[in-house]
N, C-alpha and C positions, 0 to 999 in steps of 0.2 A: 432516401435512404442512400448513405455512401458506401462505396465499395472500393477495395484495393484490387487492382490488376497487378499481379507480379509474375515477371518472367523470370524463372530462378536459373540457378546453374552458372552465375557469374561471380568471378573473384573479386573481392573488395578490397579498396584500398584508400587509405587517408585517416582524417580525424574526425571523431565524434565527440560531442560533449555532453556531459551529464548535467541534466537540469536539478532543481531544487527537489528536496524530498516531498513527495505527495502527502506521506503518512505524517510528517511533522507539521505541514502547512494546516491540515485539518484541525486538529486540536488547538494549535495557535489561535487560528481565526475564531474558535468556540471562546477560547480564553480570554481574547480582546473584547468581547461583549461583557464579560464580567468587570472589566476595569474602570468603566465610566472615566474614559481618558483617552488619549490619541496614541494610536499605534501606527508605526511606519514598518512595513515588512519588505524586505529586499530577497532577491533570489526566488520569488514566489514562481511556481510553474504555472504557464497558462494552458491548463488542462480541463476536462470536464468536471471531476470531482472537485476541484480548487473552486472553479466557477460557481458550482451548485452550492458550496457553503457559502461563499460570498454572496450569492443572491439571497439564501436564507437570511443571513445578517443583515441585508439590507431590508427585507421584508420585515424583520423583527423591529427595525428602527436605525439601525446603525447607518452612518453616511459611510459609503463607500467610493474612494477615488483611485482609480487606476492610474498611475503617473505614466508608467509604460507597461510593457509586457512582463517585467519581473518586478516591479515596484508598486505596492498598494499600501494606501492609507486607510485606516478603520477607525472611524470617529463614534464612540459609543457614548457620549456626554449626555444625549437628550434620552427620552423615554424610549425603555425597551419592552416590547411586548412579552407578555408570560405564555404565548401559545405558539409552537411552532407551525408553519403554513404545512397544509396537508399534501398538497401535491408536490412540493419541491422536497420536502422531508422523504416522502415516498422513493425518491430518485437515488438515495445515498444512505449507505449505512452509518457514515459519520455523522449525520444529523442528531445521533443519540448523544453526541458530545455536547450539544448544546443544553442538554438537561442540567448538567452542574452549574453552568454560567446562569441560567435563567433562575434556578432554585436559588442560588446564593444571591442573586441579585433583586429578584422579586419576591423571594420566599414561596413562590409557587411556579410550577413548570408544567404545562400540557404538551404532552410528547406523543405525536403518532407513531405507529410502529414504523420503523426506519426500512429504508430499502437496502440495497446491496447485492454483491455478487452472489450466485446460486451456486455455491461451493460446498453446500452443506449446512447443517443446523448450527446457528450463531447465537448462543444464548443470551439473553438480556438478564438472567438472573444475577449475576455477579454485580451488574450495576446497580440493582435494586438493592442488594445487600450494602454497598456502599452508602446509598443515601439513607437506608433505615438506620445503619450503624451511628451516622452522623445527625440523627433526630428526625428525619423526614418521614411523614406517612404517606403511603402509596394506594392509589385506587385506580380502577381502570373501567372503561365502558366501550361499548362498540359504537361507531358513528360511520356516517356515509358521507361520501365526497359530491360533488356536483355530478358526477357520472354514476352515483347511486352505488359504487363499489364500497363494500364495508370493510373496515379495519379497525383496530384497538387504539383506544386514545388512553394514555397513562396520564395521572394527575399526581403529582408530587407536589407536597406541602410540607412547610417547615415555618409556622405561624411565629416561633419566637427565634427564628435564625438557625442555622446549622452550629452543632457543639462538635468540638474536637474529641476525637475517640481513637481507640486502637481498631484498625480494621485488619481482618485476617481474611484476605481474598481467597475463595475457594478453588479458583484457578488464576494463573499468571495471565490474565486477559490484558492486552495491551489497552483497548480502548476502555475496559473498566479503570485501569490503572491510571489512565489520562483523566477520566471522569473523576477518580478519587483525589488527582492531584488538583485539579481546578477547585472541586469543591471544598477541600481541606483549606486551601489557599484564603477562603473567606470565612472559614468556621471558628467560633471563638475557641482559643486554646490551641492545645497541641494535638495533632493527629499523628499517629504511626500506622504506615501501611506495610503489611507484611506478607509476604509472597508476590511482591509487586514486579511487574514485567519491568525488563532494564533495556528494552530495544533502543537503538539510537535516537528515534523520534522521542522516545518516553524521556530521555536524558535532555533533549533539546527543549522539550516542553517545560521542564523544572528550571532549566536556565533562563528560558523566557520569563517565569513567574519570578525569578530572583531578580532580574532586571526591572520588573514591577514593582519590588519591594518585599517580596515574601521570602522569608528565612526558610531553606530548605536544607536538609542534611542526607547524606547516604545516596547522592546521585549516581546511578550505575550499578547499584546494589539492588537486592530484592528487600530491603528494609529502608523505607523512606520516611524521614520525620519531618512534618511541616508544621509551621507556626503561623496560624491564620492571622489576618490582617484587613482592615477596612480602607486602610490608605495606601493608594496605588499611584505609582509614577508613570509618566508617559514611557514608551518603549520604543528603541529603534532596534530591530532584530534581523539578522540574516538567517534565511532558511538553509539548512545544511544540503550537502550532497546527497542525491538519492542514490544508496549503495545498492538497491534493487535494478536500477536502471543500468549502473555500472556492469553489474553482473549479467544483465540481459546482452549487453555488447559484448562482454567475453564470449558468451554462448553464441551470439551471432558470428563472430569472427571463427571459432571453432568449427562449427557446423558447415560454414562455407569455404573453411580453409583458407582464410583470408588474413592478411597483415593490417592491422589496425591500431591506432593510437587513440585511447579512451582518456579525455582531460575532465578538468573540474572534479576529480574522484576525491573523496575522504578515505585515504588507506588504513585510517585507524579502524575502520569498520569492514575492511574486506579480507581479513586473514582467514577465517573459516571458509569464505566462499572462494578464495583461491586455493586453498588446499583440496576442498571437494573438486573442483575442476582439474587438480593436478593429479587426482585420482582416475581420471579418465584420460590422463596422459596429455592434459592441456598445461602448458607452461607459460609464464607471462613474466614480463620485467617490469618494475616499478621504480618510481620516482617520486618519494614521499613530500620533498620540497615543493615540487611542481604540481603534485596532484595528477600524475600520470600513470596509466596501466598501458603497456606495449604488448601486443598480442602477435608475435612473429608469424609468419607464412608458414614456414617449415615446421610441422608438428608432427610427433609420432604417436597418432591418434590411436591409443592402446588402453584397455581398461587394466588398470594395476591389480592384480589379484591380492586377496588377503593372505597373511600368514599361512603357509601350507597349502597354497593355491585355492583356497575357498573364494567363491564369488562375493564381491563385495557388495554391500549395501549403502546406496546414498540415501539418507533420511533427514528429515527436518525435525527442530525442536525448538525450544523456547531460547532466546538469546542467552549467551553468545553462540549458540549452536547454528546449524546453517538454516537459513531463513525459509518460510513455507512458500513464501511468495516467488521463490526462485525453482520449486520443483517441477513445475510445468516446463520451464526452459532446459532442465536438466533432462527430463525425458527426452526432449527433441536431441539435445546434443549427444546422448547415450546411443542414439540409432546412427548416427555417424561415426561412431568409435569401434574398433574393433574389439570384439569380446563380449561377454555378457555381464549384466549387474542387475540388482534388484534396486527399484525405486520403491521407497517406503513413505509415503505421506500419512504422516500420524495424525495430523490436526484437522483436516476437512474431509468428510467421507465422500464429495462429489467433485473434489479437484481434478481426479484422475479420468473424469467421463469424457473429456476431450479426446482421450487416445483412441478412440475409434476412428477419429478423423484422420490421425496420424497411419493408422493400419489402413486406411483406404489409400492413403497416398504412398504406400508400400514398406512402411515400417514393421519391423519383426517385434511385436511385442504380444506377449501373453498378460491378460489381466488376472490376477489370482483372486483378488476382492476388492472392494471399493477403496481399500487403502494402499493395495500393493500390485505392483507390474514388474514382469521379468523384461528387459530390453535386451535384444540381441543385435549387434552390428559388425561391419557396416551395412547399410542397406540403402540402396539406390530410391530417394523419394522422387514421385512424379507429380507433376501439376494436376490441382484438382478444386472443385467448387467446395468451399467450406465456411464455416460460420464461427464468430467468435462468441463463446458462451460468457466470458469474463475476460476482466482484464489482462490477467498473467496468461492464461490459456490462449487468448488472442495474440499476444506477443509471441508466445511459442510457436504459434501455426503461422505467424508472419516469418519467423525465423525459419520454419519448415520450408515456407514457399520461396524464399531466398536460396535455399539449399537444394530445392527441387529441380528435376529438369522439366522444363516445359512451364506452362502459364497455369497460375493459380486465381481463383477469384476469391476474395474473402469478404462475407457479408457482416453485417453488425459490428463494423469498425469503430462504431462510436463507444464502444467497451473499451477498444485499445486507447481511443483518444481520452478517456477518462484518466488514464495513468501515465502515458507518455506524450510529452510535449512535442507538437509538430513532427510526429514521427516520420512521416513521409517525406517532409522536407530534409530530415537529418539523413534518412537512408539514401536519398537521391545523391546527397552530397559525397557520398562514399562509393558510389557506382551502382546502387541498387536500381534495377528497372521497375518502378513502381509508379502506377498512376492511380489518383483517386476521381472516381466518377460518380455520378448519380444515377441510380437505377430504381425505378418504380416497380420493379417486380419483386414479389413477395421473398422475404428471407428464405434461404436455403435450409 
């Protein structure tokens, strides 16, 4: 088991680079399995979740070639299995994205219950609504793996192929929208997806499918029209910059009162993120031509009250609102800002459960309910022994450890590695006193 040892309280300085977007890489890898051709991907982040998806693709029958840390070639010209591997699929939520590719390619897909972060209930109903609307039949049964643990196996069948239709999503689910885009790309005729998610990675998946020869209209809106085809082209595609990672580094600079230059940023997707940080008194300078965000050292970290002196509310919502994946980071930043704000996590009822770890480090936080917490700052954080429950909370606690006085031990850092590429090496380069060690003791 790997552990981070972090000695906090140090001012940071230098340049830190944003890697490719994890949430784009996952559906693109899945879509590559549908194409029955060769796909070259660039700027692929070398992280746990991406490697898990590539491993699944390989087990399904695709030939995976890692040219270097950021370039991957996926050749799916051979036979592709219709059954997802049990153990690997259970490690990652994104495995559900292979359902559309396998169903479109083999007309049958056998999908074990996917894994993922323990941040609350994450429905599969919307995915199955998509497949049913396009003509698939769905059944399920209980199965056991080699360790005799039980899970659900979903069987999707479309014996005559998928047929284009009008899909009205009951929620603007990102992964369900991505499954709908992949499935519609091979469905006969025209498909219209209504109430579609429009996050940057959804837009990029659409552009990937366009390169493969699929006609798609309405990219970036909540109504997407797709004209299915069976004739696909080889694709060269560059994964876009991870705006969640860029936002995490703004939070790191603010919490440690440090001066940082963040590079490889796509500023087209940073407007709401920058605005919400500004509500906590954090200002940045941007260079859109060079893809740079500069966070100055001297900041007036003070909560900006709403009109009439009301306590402001930082809340997430569907794109283009503030992204849910940055809410954990915002909680930590708010502990270092003078004033009081309400954090309202609308989307996942367990995402704020890591807050008790911050309270143990000295943060002044009152949890109102599973979705809301009141944060008052600034508070002097102190080093502690903590554990990472999920990717984003893990990064938030790593930021807290960097801001804290004393030494922190962070267990279960494999969660952080799932979403942040070589994070300890990046932090070392800007002055963080961080060491990765192996510890055989039980997780805290």
